[in-house]
N, C-alpha and C positions, 0 to 999 in steps of 0.2 A: 109425799105420796103415801097413802095408806098401805098397811101390811095385812095380808090375808093368809090364812092357813087352808091348805087343800089336802085331801086324802084321795089316794087311788085305790079303788076297791079290788083291783086285780093283784097289786103287789103289797097292799096295806102300808105303803109309805106315805108319810106326811111331809109336806114341804111348805115353807113360809116364803112368800113372794110379795114384792111390792108392785102395784099397778094402779092405774087410774080407777076411780070409782065406777066409771061407765064401761070399763072393759070387763069382758066375760072370758074365763078360761074354761074350755070345753073338754080337753083331753090331756093325756099324759105328755104327749109331744109338746103342746103349747106350754104346759106347766114347766117342763124341763127347760124349754127355751128361755122362759122368764127367770127361772132359777139359775140359769147358766150351768146346767149339769148334764151329764150324759144320761140318756133314757135307759141305758142298759138293755136287758132283754125283754122288757115290758113293751108290748105293742104301742105304737105312738097314738093310736086311736082309742086307747083304753079311757073310759070316762073317769072324770075326777069330780069330787064334790067340795064345795067351799064349806068350811066348818064355821059354825056360829061361835065366834070367840070375841072376847071383850076387846075394845079398842084402847088406845093409849089415852090417858087423861092429859089434857093441855092445862098446865098450871097458869093461873092469872099472872104470876111473876114473870113467866116467859113471854107474856103478851104486853109487858111494859107497865103493869100496875100492881106492884108487890104490896101496896098498902091495904088492899081490900082483904077483909077477913074471910077464911074459908067457911063453907056452909056447915051446918050442924052435922052432916054425915061424914065430913072430911074428904069426900070423894070428888067434889067439884070446887071450884074457886069462885064461882059467880054468885053463890047463895041463892040460886033460882032453880035448883034441881028438883025441888018438891019431894025429896026422899026422906025428910025428917019426920 
């Protein structure tokens, strides 16, 4: 399951949570529930924003084919990222 970073504009706290790609977290209450933490004194309906952060790279070796060479950038393992 992917990991996402969210920030609350009311309390300036950032939390990292895991959820399905099709799920949307709207407010501090939902975010705290997913993170399994107490919301504290921040109102549950305080809006949160998903931050644009980089995802984790899946290595080809973890997919069962360690013999493939990495691409020229070193960032992907398929050689098809077109970033060179």
